[in-house]
mmCIF entry with sequence, helices, sheets and N, C-alpha, C, O atoms, coordinates in Angstrom:
data_MODEL
# 
_entry.id   MODEL 
# 
_entity.id                         1 
_entity.type                       polymer 
_entity.pdbx_number_of_molecules   1 
# 
_entity_poly.entity_id                      1 
_entity_poly.type                           'polypeptide(L)' 
_entity_poly.nstd_linkage                   no 
_entity_poly.nstd_monomer                   no 
_entity_poly.pdbx_seq_one_letter_code       MAIIASAFFAAVGLAGYQRTDDIRQLLLFVGLAILAFGVVKLAFFGINRLLDKIE 
_entity_poly.pdbx_seq_one_letter_code_can   MAIIASAFFAAVGLAGYQRTDDIRQLLLFVGLAILAFGVVKLAFFGINRLLDKIE 
_entity_poly.pdbx_strand_id                 A 
# 
loop_
_entity_poly_seq.entity_id 
_entity_poly_seq.num 
_entity_poly_seq.mon_id 
_entity_poly_seq.hetero 
1 1  MET n 
1 2  ALA n 
1 3  ILE n 
1 4  ILE n 
1 5  ALA n 
1 6  SER n 
1 7  ALA n 
1 8  PHE n 
1 9  PHE n 
1 10 ALA n 
1 11 ALA n 
1 12 VAL n 
1 13 GLY n 
1 14 LEU n 
1 15 ALA n 
1 16 GLY n 
1 17 TYR n 
1 18 GLN n 
1 19 ARG n 
1 20 THR n 
1 21 ASP n 
1 22 ASP n 
1 23 ILE n 
1 24 ARG n 
1 25 GLN n 
1 26 LEU n 
1 27 LEU n 
1 28 LEU n 
1 29 PHE n 
1 30 VAL n 
1 31 GLY n 
1 32 LEU n 
1 33 ALA n 
1 34 ILE n 
1 35 LEU n 
1 36 ALA n 
1 37 PHE n 
1 38 GLY n 
1 39 VAL n 
1 40 VAL n 
1 41 LYS n 
1 42 LEU n 
1 43 ALA n 
1 44 PHE n 
1 45 PHE n 
1 46 GLY n 
1 47 ILE n 
1 48 ASN n 
1 49 ARG n 
1 50 LEU n 
1 51 LEU n 
1 52 ASP n 
1 53 LYS n 
1 54 ILE n 
1 55 GLU n 
# 
_struct_asym.id          A 
_struct_asym.entity_id   1 
# 
loop_
_struct_conf.conf_type_id 
_struct_conf.id 
_struct_conf.pdbx_PDB_helix_id 
_struct_conf.beg_label_comp_id 
_struct_conf.beg_label_asym_id 
_struct_conf.beg_label_seq_id 
_struct_conf.pdbx_beg_PDB_ins_code 
_struct_conf.end_label_comp_id 
_struct_conf.end_label_asym_id 
_struct_conf.end_label_seq_id 
_struct_conf.pdbx_end_PDB_ins_code 
_struct_conf.beg_auth_comp_id 
_struct_conf.beg_auth_asym_id 
_struct_conf.beg_auth_seq_id 
_struct_conf.end_auth_comp_id 
_struct_conf.end_auth_asym_id 
_struct_conf.end_auth_seq_id 
_struct_conf.pdbx_PDB_helix_class 
_struct_conf.details 
_struct_conf.pdbx_PDB_helix_length 
HELX_P HELX_P1 AA1 ALA A 2  ? THR A 20 ? ALA A 2  THR A 20 1 ? 19 
HELX_P HELX_P2 AA2 ILE A 23 ? LYS A 53 ? ILE A 23 LYS A 53 1 ? 31 
# 
_struct_conf_type.id          HELX_P 
_struct_conf_type.criteria    ? 
_struct_conf_type.reference   ? 
# 
loop_
_atom_site.group_PDB 
_atom_site.id 
_atom_site.type_symbol 
_atom_site.label_atom_id 
_atom_site.label_alt_id 
_atom_site.label_comp_id 
_atom_site.label_asym_id 
_atom_site.label_entity_id 
_atom_site.label_seq_id 
_atom_site.pdbx_PDB_ins_code 
_atom_site.Cartn_x 
_atom_site.Cartn_y 
_atom_site.Cartn_z 
_atom_site.occupancy 
_atom_site.B_iso_or_equiv 
_atom_site.pdbx_formal_charge 
_atom_site.auth_seq_id 
_atom_site.auth_comp_id 
_atom_site.auth_asym_id 
_atom_site.auth_atom_id 
_atom_site.pdbx_PDB_model_num 
ATOM 1   N N  . MET A 1 1  ? -8.765  -106.952 31.952 1.00 0.00 ? 1  MET A N  1 
ATOM 2   C CA . MET A 1 1  ? -8.216  -106.206 33.062 1.00 0.00 ? 1  MET A CA 1 
ATOM 3   C C  . MET A 1 1  ? -9.219  -105.151 33.559 1.00 0.00 ? 1  MET A C  1 
ATOM 4   O O  . MET A 1 1  ? -9.372  -104.931 34.761 1.00 0.00 ? 1  MET A O  1 
ATOM 5   N N  . ALA A 1 2  ? -9.885  -104.518 32.612 1.00 0.00 ? 2  ALA A N  1 
ATOM 6   C CA . ALA A 1 2  ? -10.857 -103.482 32.973 1.00 0.00 ? 2  ALA A CA 1 
ATOM 7   C C  . ALA A 1 2  ? -12.038 -104.086 33.723 1.00 0.00 ? 2  ALA A C  1 
ATOM 8   O O  . ALA A 1 2  ? -12.553 -103.493 34.671 1.00 0.00 ? 2  ALA A O  1 
ATOM 9   N N  . ILE A 1 3  ? -12.456 -105.257 33.297 1.00 0.00 ? 3  ILE A N  1 
ATOM 10  C CA . ILE A 1 3  ? -13.583 -105.916 33.957 1.00 0.00 ? 3  ILE A CA 1 
ATOM 11  C C  . ILE A 1 3  ? -13.205 -106.334 35.365 1.00 0.00 ? 3  ILE A C  1 
ATOM 12  O O  . ILE A 1 3  ? -14.029 -106.245 36.276 1.00 0.00 ? 3  ILE A O  1 
ATOM 13  N N  . ILE A 1 4  ? -11.979 -106.787 35.560 1.00 0.00 ? 4  ILE A N  1 
ATOM 14  C CA . ILE A 1 4  ? -11.523 -107.205 36.889 1.00 0.00 ? 4  ILE A CA 1 
ATOM 15  C C  . ILE A 1 4  ? -11.499 -106.011 37.844 1.00 0.00 ? 4  ILE A C  1 
ATOM 16  O O  . ILE A 1 4  ? -11.973 -106.110 38.976 1.00 0.00 ? 4  ILE A O  1 
ATOM 17  N N  . ALA A 1 5  ? -10.949 -104.890 37.392 1.00 0.00 ? 5  ALA A N  1 
ATOM 18  C CA . ALA A 1 5  ? -10.895 -103.695 38.241 1.00 0.00 ? 5  ALA A CA 1 
ATOM 19  C C  . ALA A 1 5  ? -12.299 -103.196 38.556 1.00 0.00 ? 5  ALA A C  1 
ATOM 20  O O  . ALA A 1 5  ? -12.588 -102.797 39.684 1.00 0.00 ? 5  ALA A O  1 
ATOM 21  N N  . SER A 1 6  ? -13.155 -103.223 37.563 1.00 0.00 ? 6  SER A N  1 
ATOM 22  C CA . SER A 1 6  ? -14.527 -102.775 37.758 1.00 0.00 ? 6  SER A CA 1 
ATOM 23  C C  . SER A 1 6  ? -15.286 -103.699 38.712 1.00 0.00 ? 6  SER A C  1 
ATOM 24  O O  . SER A 1 6  ? -16.026 -103.233 39.579 1.00 0.00 ? 6  SER A O  1 
ATOM 25  N N  . ALA A 1 7  ? -15.098 -104.996 38.549 1.00 0.00 ? 7  ALA A N  1 
ATOM 26  C CA . ALA A 1 7  ? -15.769 -105.959 39.422 1.00 0.00 ? 7  ALA A CA 1 
ATOM 27  C C  . ALA A 1 7  ? -15.286 -105.835 40.868 1.00 0.00 ? 7  ALA A C  1 
ATOM 28  O O  . ALA A 1 7  ? -16.069 -106.025 41.798 1.00 0.00 ? 7  ALA A O  1 
ATOM 29  N N  . PHE A 1 8  ? -14.020 -105.523 41.061 1.00 0.00 ? 8  PHE A N  1 
ATOM 30  C CA . PHE A 1 8  ? -13.487 -105.333 42.412 1.00 0.00 ? 8  PHE A CA 1 
ATOM 31  C C  . PHE A 1 8  ? -14.204 -104.193 43.126 1.00 0.00 ? 8  PHE A C  1 
ATOM 32  O O  . PHE A 1 8  ? -14.653 -104.351 44.262 1.00 0.00 ? 8  PHE A O  1 
ATOM 33  N N  . PHE A 1 9  ? -14.310 -103.042 42.458 1.00 0.00 ? 9  PHE A N  1 
ATOM 34  C CA . PHE A 1 9  ? -14.977 -101.905 43.084 1.00 0.00 ? 9  PHE A CA 1 
ATOM 35  C C  . PHE A 1 9  ? -16.456 -102.179 43.322 1.00 0.00 ? 9  PHE A C  1 
ATOM 36  O O  . PHE A 1 9  ? -17.012 -101.765 44.339 1.00 0.00 ? 9  PHE A O  1 
ATOM 37  N N  . ALA A 1 10 ? -17.086 -102.870 42.393 1.00 0.00 ? 10 ALA A N  1 
ATOM 38  C CA . ALA A 1 10 ? -18.495 -103.204 42.569 1.00 0.00 ? 10 ALA A CA 1 
ATOM 39  C C  . ALA A 1 10 ? -18.686 -104.156 43.753 1.00 0.00 ? 10 ALA A C  1 
ATOM 40  O O  . ALA A 1 10 ? -19.637 -104.004 44.520 1.00 0.00 ? 10 ALA A O  1 
ATOM 41  N N  . ALA A 1 11 ? -17.800 -105.125 43.906 1.00 0.00 ? 11 ALA A N  1 
ATOM 42  C CA . ALA A 1 11 ? -17.907 -106.077 45.014 1.00 0.00 ? 11 ALA A CA 1 
ATOM 43  C C  . ALA A 1 11 ? -17.673 -105.392 46.355 1.00 0.00 ? 11 ALA A C  1 
ATOM 44  O O  . ALA A 1 11 ? -18.370 -105.677 47.329 1.00 0.00 ? 11 ALA A O  1 
ATOM 45  N N  . VAL A 1 12 ? -16.702 -104.495 46.410 1.00 0.00 ? 12 VAL A N  1 
ATOM 46  C CA . VAL A 1 12 ? -16.440 -103.756 47.649 1.00 0.00 ? 12 VAL A CA 1 
ATOM 47  C C  . VAL A 1 12 ? -17.636 -102.886 48.006 1.00 0.00 ? 12 VAL A C  1 
ATOM 48  O O  . VAL A 1 12 ? -18.027 -102.809 49.170 1.00 0.00 ? 12 VAL A O  1 
ATOM 49  N N  . GLY A 1 13 ? -18.213 -102.236 47.015 1.00 0.00 ? 13 GLY A N  1 
ATOM 50  C CA . GLY A 1 13 ? -19.392 -101.407 47.262 1.00 0.00 ? 13 GLY A CA 1 
ATOM 51  C C  . GLY A 1 13 ? -20.580 -102.219 47.728 1.00 0.00 ? 13 GLY A C  1 
ATOM 52  O O  . GLY A 1 13 ? -21.297 -101.802 48.637 1.00 0.00 ? 13 GLY A O  1 
ATOM 53  N N  . LEU A 1 14 ? -20.797 -103.367 47.124 1.00 0.00 ? 14 LEU A N  1 
ATOM 54  C CA . LEU A 1 14 ? -21.910 -104.223 47.521 1.00 0.00 ? 14 LEU A CA 1 
ATOM 55  C C  . LEU A 1 14 ? -21.717 -104.772 48.937 1.00 0.00 ? 14 LEU A C  1 
ATOM 56  O O  . LEU A 1 14 ? -22.664 -104.821 49.721 1.00 0.00 ? 14 LEU A O  1 
ATOM 57  N N  . ALA A 1 15 ? -20.497 -105.181 49.258 1.00 0.00 ? 15 ALA A N  1 
ATOM 58  C CA . ALA A 1 15 ? -20.222 -105.679 50.605 1.00 0.00 ? 15 ALA A CA 1 
ATOM 59  C C  . ALA A 1 15 ? -20.398 -104.571 51.644 1.00 0.00 ? 15 ALA A C  1 
ATOM 60  O O  . ALA A 1 15 ? -20.943 -104.805 52.723 1.00 0.00 ? 15 ALA A O  1 
ATOM 61  N N  . GLY A 1 16 ? -19.941 -103.382 51.317 1.00 0.00 ? 16 GLY A N  1 
ATOM 62  C CA . GLY A 1 16 ? -20.106 -102.258 52.238 1.00 0.00 ? 16 GLY A CA 1 
ATOM 63  C C  . GLY A 1 16 ? -21.558 -101.877 52.415 1.00 0.00 ? 16 GLY A C  1 
ATOM 64  O O  . GLY A 1 16 ? -21.981 -101.519 53.514 1.00 0.00 ? 16 GLY A O  1 
ATOM 65  N N  . TYR A 1 17 ? -22.325 -101.951 51.340 1.00 0.00 ? 17 TYR A N  1 
ATOM 66  C CA . TYR A 1 17 ? -23.749 -101.623 51.431 1.00 0.00 ? 17 TYR A CA 1 
ATOM 67  C C  . TYR A 1 17 ? -24.495 -102.634 52.297 1.00 0.00 ? 17 TYR A C  1 
ATOM 68  O O  . TYR A 1 17 ? -25.394 -102.264 53.052 1.00 0.00 ? 17 TYR A O  1 
ATOM 69  N N  . GLN A 1 18 ? -24.129 -103.896 52.192 1.00 0.00 ? 18 GLN A N  1 
ATOM 70  C CA . GLN A 1 18 ? -24.789 -104.917 53.003 1.00 0.00 ? 18 GLN A CA 1 
ATOM 71  C C  . GLN A 1 18 ? -24.515 -104.723 54.493 1.00 0.00 ? 18 GLN A C  1 
ATOM 72  O O  . GLN A 1 18 ? -25.349 -105.064 55.331 1.00 0.00 ? 18 GLN A O  1 
ATOM 73  N N  . ARG A 1 19 ? -23.349 -104.177 54.818 1.00 0.00 ? 19 ARG A N  1 
ATOM 74  C CA . ARG A 1 19 ? -23.023 -103.952 56.232 1.00 0.00 ? 19 ARG A CA 1 
ATOM 75  C C  . ARG A 1 19 ? -23.619 -102.673 56.787 1.00 0.00 ? 19 ARG A C  1 
ATOM 76  O O  . ARG A 1 19 ? -24.049 -102.636 57.940 1.00 0.00 ? 19 ARG A O  1 
ATOM 77  N N  . THR A 1 20 ? -23.650 -101.616 55.971 1.00 0.00 ? 20 THR A N  1 
ATOM 78  C CA . THR A 1 20 ? -24.041 -100.299 56.493 1.00 0.00 ? 20 THR A CA 1 
ATOM 79  C C  . THR A 1 20 ? -25.409 -99.824  56.018 1.00 0.00 ? 20 THR A C  1 
ATOM 80  O O  . THR A 1 20 ? -25.971 -98.904  56.612 1.00 0.00 ? 20 THR A O  1 
ATOM 81  N N  . ASP A 1 21 ? -25.954 -100.417 54.981 1.00 0.00 ? 21 ASP A N  1 
ATOM 82  C CA . ASP A 1 21 ? -27.211 -99.971  54.365 1.00 0.00 ? 21 ASP A CA 1 
ATOM 83  C C  . ASP A 1 21 ? -27.138 -98.506  53.923 1.00 0.00 ? 21 ASP A C  1 
ATOM 84  O O  . ASP A 1 21 ? -28.149 -97.802  53.930 1.00 0.00 ? 21 ASP A O  1 
ATOM 85  N N  . ASP A 1 22 ? -25.950 -98.052  53.542 1.00 0.00 ? 22 ASP A N  1 
ATOM 86  C CA . ASP A 1 22 ? -25.747 -96.676  53.078 1.00 0.00 ? 22 ASP A CA 1 
ATOM 87  C C  . ASP A 1 22 ? -25.722 -96.675  51.555 1.00 0.00 ? 22 ASP A C  1 
ATOM 88  O O  . ASP A 1 22 ? -24.763 -97.146  50.943 1.00 0.00 ? 22 ASP A O  1 
ATOM 89  N N  . ILE A 1 23 ? -26.772 -96.149  50.951 1.00 0.00 ? 23 ILE A N  1 
ATOM 90  C CA . ILE A 1 23 ? -26.883 -96.152  49.487 1.00 0.00 ? 23 ILE A CA 1 
ATOM 91  C C  . ILE A 1 23 ? -25.829 -95.256  48.849 1.00 0.00 ? 23 ILE A C  1 
ATOM 92  O O  . ILE A 1 23 ? -25.405 -95.517  47.723 1.00 0.00 ? 23 ILE A O  1 
ATOM 93  N N  . ARG A 1 24 ? -25.399 -94.209  49.541 1.00 0.00 ? 24 ARG A N  1 
ATOM 94  C CA . ARG A 1 24 ? -24.361 -93.323  48.995 1.00 0.00 ? 24 ARG A CA 1 
ATOM 95  C C  . ARG A 1 24 ? -23.052 -94.072  48.794 1.00 0.00 ? 24 ARG A C  1 
ATOM 96  O O  . ARG A 1 24 ? -22.351 -93.860  47.805 1.00 0.00 ? 24 ARG A O  1 
ATOM 97  N N  . GLN A 1 25 ? -22.728 -94.950  49.738 1.00 0.00 ? 25 GLN A N  1 
ATOM 98  C CA . GLN A 1 25 ? -21.507 -95.737  49.619 1.00 0.00 ? 25 GLN A CA 1 
ATOM 99  C C  . GLN A 1 25 ? -21.587 -96.669  48.412 1.00 0.00 ? 25 GLN A C  1 
ATOM 100 O O  . GLN A 1 25 ? -20.617 -96.813  47.668 1.00 0.00 ? 25 GLN A O  1 
ATOM 101 N N  . LEU A 1 26 ? -22.735 -97.295  48.224 1.00 0.00 ? 26 LEU A N  1 
ATOM 102 C CA . LEU A 1 26 ? -22.916 -98.182  47.077 1.00 0.00 ? 26 LEU A CA 1 
ATOM 103 C C  . LEU A 1 26 ? -22.798 -97.404  45.770 1.00 0.00 ? 26 LEU A C  1 
ATOM 104 O O  . LEU A 1 26 ? -22.123 -97.853  44.843 1.00 0.00 ? 26 LEU A O  1 
ATOM 105 N N  . LEU A 1 27 ? -23.441 -96.254  45.688 1.00 0.00 ? 27 LEU A N  1 
ATOM 106 C CA . LEU A 1 27 ? -23.376 -95.444  44.474 1.00 0.00 ? 27 LEU A CA 1 
ATOM 107 C C  . LEU A 1 27 ? -21.966 -94.929  44.204 1.00 0.00 ? 27 LEU A C  1 
ATOM 108 O O  . LEU A 1 27 ? -21.546 -94.838  43.050 1.00 0.00 ? 27 LEU A O  1 
ATOM 109 N N  . LEU A 1 28 ? -21.239 -94.595  45.257 1.00 0.00 ? 28 LEU A N  1 
ATOM 110 C CA . LEU A 1 28 ? -19.853 -94.151  45.105 1.00 0.00 ? 28 LEU A CA 1 
ATOM 111 C C  . LEU A 1 28 ? -19.000 -95.253  44.480 1.00 0.00 ? 28 LEU A C  1 
ATOM 112 O O  . LEU A 1 28 ? -18.242 -95.001  43.543 1.00 0.00 ? 28 LEU A O  1 
ATOM 113 N N  . PHE A 1 29 ? -19.122 -96.467  44.996 1.00 0.00 ? 29 PHE A N  1 
ATOM 114 C CA . PHE A 1 29 ? -18.308 -97.549  44.478 1.00 0.00 ? 29 PHE A CA 1 
ATOM 115 C C  . PHE A 1 29 ? -18.755 -98.013  43.094 1.00 0.00 ? 29 PHE A C  1 
ATOM 116 O O  . PHE A 1 29 ? -17.932 -98.476  42.305 1.00 0.00 ? 29 PHE A O  1 
ATOM 117 N N  . VAL A 1 30 ? -20.031 -97.897  42.792 1.00 0.00 ? 30 VAL A N  1 
ATOM 118 C CA . VAL A 1 30 ? -20.485 -98.195  41.431 1.00 0.00 ? 30 VAL A CA 1 
ATOM 119 C C  . VAL A 1 30 ? -19.918 -97.152  40.471 1.00 0.00 ? 30 VAL A C  1 
ATOM 120 O O  . VAL A 1 30 ? -19.499 -97.483  39.362 1.00 0.00 ? 30 VAL A O  1 
ATOM 121 N N  . GLY A 1 31 ? -19.908 -95.908  40.896 1.00 0.00 ? 31 GLY A N  1 
ATOM 122 C CA . GLY A 1 31 ? -19.287 -94.860  40.092 1.00 0.00 ? 31 GLY A CA 1 
ATOM 123 C C  . GLY A 1 31 ? -17.797 -95.095  39.897 1.00 0.00 ? 31 GLY A C  1 
ATOM 124 O O  . GLY A 1 31 ? -17.270 -94.888  38.804 1.00 0.00 ? 31 GLY A O  1 
ATOM 125 N N  . LEU A 1 32 ? -17.121 -95.524  40.951 1.00 0.00 ? 32 LEU A N  1 
ATOM 126 C CA . LEU A 1 32 ? -15.701 -95.848  40.835 1.00 0.00 ? 32 LEU A CA 1 
ATOM 127 C C  . LEU A 1 32 ? -15.478 -97.033  39.907 1.00 0.00 ? 32 LEU A C  1 
ATOM 128 O O  . LEU A 1 32 ? -14.487 -97.075  39.177 1.00 0.00 ? 32 LEU A O  1 
ATOM 129 N N  . ALA A 1 33 ? -16.385 -97.987  39.931 1.00 0.00 ? 33 ALA A N  1 
ATOM 130 C CA . ALA A 1 33 ? -16.273 -99.150  39.043 1.00 0.00 ? 33 ALA A CA 1 
ATOM 131 C C  . ALA A 1 33 ? -16.370 -98.708  37.585 1.00 0.00 ? 33 ALA A C  1 
ATOM 132 O O  . ALA A 1 33 ? -15.601 -99.164  36.739 1.00 0.00 ? 33 ALA A O  1 
ATOM 133 N N  . ILE A 1 34 ? -17.314 -97.826  37.299 1.00 0.00 ? 34 ILE A N  1 
ATOM 134 C CA . ILE A 1 34 ? -17.473 -97.323  35.936 1.00 0.00 ? 34 ILE A CA 1 
ATOM 135 C C  . ILE A 1 34 ? -16.254 -96.504  35.521 1.00 0.00 ? 34 ILE A C  1 
ATOM 136 O O  . ILE A 1 34 ? -15.762 -96.632  34.400 1.00 0.00 ? 34 ILE A O  1 
ATOM 137 N N  . LEU A 1 35 ? -15.776 -95.666  36.433 1.00 0.00 ? 35 LEU A N  1 
ATOM 138 C CA . LEU A 1 35 ? -14.595 -94.851  36.154 1.00 0.00 ? 35 LEU A CA 1 
ATOM 139 C C  . LEU A 1 35 ? -13.365 -95.727  35.928 1.00 0.00 ? 35 LEU A C  1 
ATOM 140 O O  . LEU A 1 35 ? -12.592 -95.479  35.003 1.00 0.00 ? 35 LEU A O  1 
ATOM 141 N N  . ALA A 1 36 ? -13.177 -96.741  36.758 1.00 0.00 ? 36 ALA A N  1 
ATOM 142 C CA . ALA A 1 36 ? -12.032 -97.643  36.605 1.00 0.00 ? 36 ALA A CA 1 
ATOM 143 C C  . ALA A 1 36 ? -12.088 -98.370  35.269 1.00 0.00 ? 36 ALA A C  1 
ATOM 144 O O  . ALA A 1 36 ? -11.063 -98.539  34.607 1.00 0.00 ? 36 ALA A O  1 
ATOM 145 N N  . PHE A 1 37 ? -13.275 -98.799  34.872 1.00 0.00 ? 37 PHE A N  1 
ATOM 146 C CA . PHE A 1 37 ? -13.429 -99.473  33.585 1.00 0.00 ? 37 PHE A CA 1 
ATOM 147 C C  . PHE A 1 37 ? -13.000 -98.544  32.449 1.00 0.00 ? 37 PHE A C  1 
ATOM 148 O O  . PHE A 1 37 ? -12.256 -98.946  31.554 1.00 0.00 ? 37 PHE A O  1 
ATOM 149 N N  . GLY A 1 38 ? -13.471 -97.313  32.493 1.00 0.00 ? 38 GLY A N  1 
ATOM 150 C CA . GLY A 1 38 ? -13.127 -96.357  31.446 1.00 0.00 ? 38 GLY A CA 1 
ATOM 151 C C  . GLY A 1 38 ? -11.645 -96.026  31.411 1.00 0.00 ? 38 GLY A C  1 
ATOM 152 O O  . GLY A 1 38 ? -11.054 -95.947  30.333 1.00 0.00 ? 38 GLY A O  1 
ATOM 153 N N  . VAL A 1 39 ? -11.035 -95.832  32.578 1.00 0.00 ? 39 VAL A N  1 
ATOM 154 C CA . VAL A 1 39 ? -9.612  -95.490  32.637 1.00 0.00 ? 39 VAL A CA 1 
ATOM 155 C C  . VAL A 1 39 ? -8.755  -96.628  32.098 1.00 0.00 ? 39 VAL A C  1 
ATOM 156 O O  . VAL A 1 39 ? -7.827  -96.398  31.324 1.00 0.00 ? 39 VAL A O  1 
ATOM 157 N N  . VAL A 1 40 ? -9.063  -97.838  32.503 1.00 0.00 ? 40 VAL A N  1 
ATOM 158 C CA . VAL A 1 40 ? -8.273  -98.981  32.040 1.00 0.00 ? 40 VAL A CA 1 
ATOM 159 C C  . VAL A 1 40 ? -8.456  -99.187  30.536 1.00 0.00 ? 40 VAL A C  1 
ATOM 160 O O  . VAL A 1 40 ? -7.489  -99.469  29.828 1.00 0.00 ? 40 VAL A O  1 
ATOM 161 N N  . LYS A 1 41 ? -9.690  -99.049  30.045 1.00 0.00 ? 41 LYS A N  1 
ATOM 162 C CA . LYS A 1 41 ? -9.924  -99.191  28.603 1.00 0.00 ? 41 LYS A CA 1 
ATOM 163 C C  . LYS A 1 41 ? -9.162  -98.122  27.821 1.00 0.00 ? 41 LYS A C  1 
ATOM 164 O O  . LYS A 1 41 ? -8.558  -98.422  26.791 1.00 0.00 ? 41 LYS A O  1 
ATOM 165 N N  . LEU A 1 42 ? -9.187  -96.881  28.301 1.00 0.00 ? 42 LEU A N  1 
ATOM 166 C CA . LEU A 1 42 ? -8.451  -95.813  27.621 1.00 0.00 ? 42 LEU A CA 1 
ATOM 167 C C  . LEU A 1 42 ? -6.950  -96.051  27.654 1.00 0.00 ? 42 LEU A C  1 
ATOM 168 O O  . LEU A 1 42 ? -6.261  -95.799  26.665 1.00 0.00 ? 42 LEU A O  1 
ATOM 169 N N  . ALA A 1 43 ? -6.440  -96.530  28.773 1.00 0.00 ? 43 ALA A N  1 
ATOM 170 C CA . ALA A 1 43 ? -5.006  -96.801  28.882 1.00 0.00 ? 43 ALA A CA 1 
ATOM 171 C C  . ALA A 1 43 ? -4.582  -97.874  27.887 1.00 0.00 ? 43 ALA A C  1 
ATOM 172 O O  . ALA A 1 43 ? -3.581  -97.716  27.188 1.00 0.00 ? 43 ALA A O  1 
ATOM 173 N N  . PHE A 1 44 ? -5.335  -98.955  27.823 1.00 0.00 ? 44 PHE A N  1 
ATOM 174 C CA . PHE A 1 44 ? -4.978  -100.018 26.893 1.00 0.00 ? 44 PHE A CA 1 
ATOM 175 C C  . PHE A 1 44 ? -5.175  -99.594  25.440 1.00 0.00 ? 44 PHE A C  1 
ATOM 176 O O  . PHE A 1 44 ? -4.427  -100.021 24.560 1.00 0.00 ? 44 PHE A O  1 
ATOM 177 N N  . PHE A 1 45 ? -6.179  -98.755  25.187 1.00 0.00 ? 45 PHE A N  1 
ATOM 178 C CA . PHE A 1 45 ? -6.375  -98.233  23.836 1.00 0.00 ? 45 PHE A CA 1 
ATOM 179 C C  . PHE A 1 45 ? -5.181  -97.370  23.426 1.00 0.00 ? 45 PHE A C  1 
ATOM 180 O O  . PHE A 1 45 ? -4.689  -97.475  22.303 1.00 0.00 ? 45 PHE A O  1 
ATOM 181 N N  . GLY A 1 46 ? -4.720  -96.518  24.342 1.00 0.00 ? 46 GLY A N  1 
ATOM 182 C CA . GLY A 1 46 ? -3.563  -95.670  24.060 1.00 0.00 ? 46 GLY A CA 1 
ATOM 183 C C  . GLY A 1 46 ? -2.297  -96.467  23.853 1.00 0.00 ? 46 GLY A C  1 
ATOM 184 O O  . GLY A 1 46 ? -1.506  -96.161  22.961 1.00 0.00 ? 46 GLY A O  1 
ATOM 185 N N  . ILE A 1 47 ? -2.096  -97.482  24.663 1.00 0.00 ? 47 ILE A N  1 
ATOM 186 C CA . ILE A 1 47 ? -0.911  -98.334  24.511 1.00 0.00 ? 47 ILE A CA 1 
ATOM 187 C C  . ILE A 1 47 ? -0.974  -99.075  23.183 1.00 0.00 ? 47 ILE A C  1 
ATOM 188 O O  . ILE A 1 47 ? 0.041   -99.208  22.498 1.00 0.00 ? 47 ILE A O  1 
ATOM 189 N N  . ASN A 1 48 ? -2.144  -99.551  22.817 1.00 0.00 ? 48 ASN A N  1 
ATOM 190 C CA . ASN A 1 48 ? -2.310  -100.257 21.543 1.00 0.00 ? 48 ASN A CA 1 
ATOM 191 C C  . ASN A 1 48 ? -2.006  -99.347  20.366 1.00 0.00 ? 48 ASN A C  1 
ATOM 192 O O  . ASN A 1 48 ? -1.341  -99.764  19.417 1.00 0.00 ? 48 ASN A O  1 
ATOM 193 N N  . ARG A 1 49 ? -2.483  -98.110  20.414 1.00 0.00 ? 49 ARG A N  1 
ATOM 194 C CA . ARG A 1 49 ? -2.192  -97.153  19.322 1.00 0.00 ? 49 ARG A CA 1 
ATOM 195 C C  . ARG A 1 49 ? -0.710  -96.832  19.262 1.00 0.00 ? 49 ARG A C  1 
ATOM 196 O O  . ARG A 1 49 ? -0.141  -96.703  18.178 1.00 0.00 ? 49 ARG A O  1 
ATOM 197 N N  . LEU A 1 50 ? -0.079  -96.702  20.434 1.00 0.00 ? 50 LEU A N  1 
ATOM 198 C CA . LEU A 1 50 ? 1.359   -96.419  20.465 1.00 0.00 ? 50 LEU A CA 1 
ATOM 199 C C  . LEU A 1 50 ? 2.148   -97.570  19.872 1.00 0.00 ? 50 LEU A C  1 
ATOM 200 O O  . LEU A 1 50 ? 3.088   -97.346  19.110 1.00 0.00 ? 50 LEU A O  1 
ATOM 201 N N  . LEU A 1 51 ? 1.785   -98.780  20.203 1.00 0.00 ? 51 LEU A N  1 
ATOM 202 C CA . LEU A 1 51 ? 2.486   -99.944  19.670 1.00 0.00 ? 51 LEU A CA 1 
ATOM 203 C C  . LEU A 1 51 ? 2.243   -100.121 18.177 1.00 0.00 ? 51 LEU A C  1 
ATOM 204 O O  . LEU A 1 51 ? 3.108   -100.636 17.470 1.00 0.00 ? 51 LEU A O  1 
ATOM 205 N N  . ASP A 1 52 ? 1.084   -99.704  17.690 1.00 0.00 ? 52 ASP A N  1 
ATOM 206 C CA . ASP A 1 52 ? 0.817   -99.783  16.254 1.00 0.00 ? 52 ASP A CA 1 
ATOM 207 C C  . ASP A 1 52 ? 1.682   -98.795  15.458 1.00 0.00 ? 52 ASP A C  1 
ATOM 208 O O  . ASP A 1 52 ? 1.999   -99.051  14.297 1.00 0.00 ? 52 ASP A O  1 
ATOM 209 N N  . LYS A 1 53 ? 2.059   -97.682  16.068 1.00 0.00 ? 53 LYS A N  1 
ATOM 210 C CA . LYS A 1 53 ? 2.869   -96.690  15.382 1.00 0.00 ? 53 LYS A CA 1 
ATOM 211 C C  . LYS A 1 53 ? 4.341   -97.093  15.314 1.00 0.00 ? 53 LYS A C  1 
ATOM 212 O O  . LYS A 1 53 ? 5.077   -96.608  14.455 1.00 0.00 ? 53 LYS A O  1 
ATOM 213 N N  . ILE A 1 54 ? 4.769   -97.971  16.209 1.00 0.00 ? 54 ILE A N  1 
ATOM 214 C CA . ILE A 1 54 ? 6.153   -98.434  16.219 1.00 0.00 ? 54 ILE A CA 1 
ATOM 215 C C  . ILE A 1 54 ? 6.302   -99.513  15.158 1.00 0.00 ? 54 ILE A C  1 
ATOM 216 O O  . ILE A 1 54 ? 5.516   -100.459 15.100 1.00 0.00 ? 54 ILE A O  1 
ATOM 217 N N  . GLU A 1 55 ? 7.316   -99.359  14.324 1.00 0.00 ? 55 GLU A N  1 
ATOM 218 C CA . GLU A 1 55 ? 7.518   -100.354 13.258 1.00 0.00 ? 55 GLU A CA 1 
ATOM 219 C C  . GLU A 1 55 ? 8.372   -101.494 13.722 1.00 0.00 ? 55 GLU A C  1 
ATOM 220 O O  . GLU A 1 55 ? 8.641   -102.416 12.952 1.00 0.00 ? 55 GLU A O  1 
# 
């Protein structure tokens, strides 16, 4: 799930960069891709720990 969200932001950034040649836009979406990956990984890690505590 994290890879899918990250790949989406990376693809949007790459497509936008090809149209506008704006490196800031590409860097913004690459940053969002990294952030999305981290958020999704943390969410699933937290859910996994919560489910492990439930008997």
